[in-house]
N, C-alpha and C positions, 0 to 999 in steps of 0.2 A: 589551311593549317598544314604544317609540314608533318609528314609521316614520321612516327617514332621509330627509330632504328629497331630492328627485330630483336637484337640481343638485350636492349634495355627493356623492351616490352616483355620478353621472356623472364627477365629478372624481377620486374615490378608486378606483373599480373598475379602471381601466386600470393604475394604479400597483400595486394589490394583486395583480392578475393578473401583472404584470411581476415583482413580488417572489416570487410563488409559483413562476413559471418559473425564476427564478434559484436559489431554494432547491432545486428538483428537480434542476437542473443540478449544484449543489454536492453533493447526495447522490450523484448518479451518479459524480462525480469521487472522492468519498470511498470509494465502493464499489470503484472501480478501484484506488485505492491499497491498500485492504484486500486485494484479490486479489493484488496484487504482493507485499505483505508475506507473505501466506500461501504464495506460491510460493517466496519466499526462505527462509521458515521451514522449508519442506519440504527445501530443499537443504542446510541447515546440517549435519545428520548426515553427509551424503555428504562435505561439505567437511572435517568433523572427521576422518573416516576417511582421506581423502586426506592430510591433514596428518600423521596417525599413520604412514601408509605412507612418506611422505617422510622422516620422522625415522628410521624403522627402516631404510630404504634407505641413508640417509646413514651410519647406524651400521654397517651391513654393509659398505659401501664403505670406511669407515675401517678396519674390522677386516681386510678383504682387503688393503688397501694396507700395513698393518703387517706382515702375514705374507708379502708378496711380496718 
């Protein structure tokens, strides 16, 4: 492979390093979002159970009010 002329390398390297840093920052943000989704996903079964209990409670309250 031919050697890149020094002046081109001096021009491009700072930009390449900057892009590399931005890509790493983007990966970090994506990982944070993934973690948040994982956390929400873990809560879904609990939320579903709560919704079931609310429906059952409303049904029991309705039955009690009919018999009262």
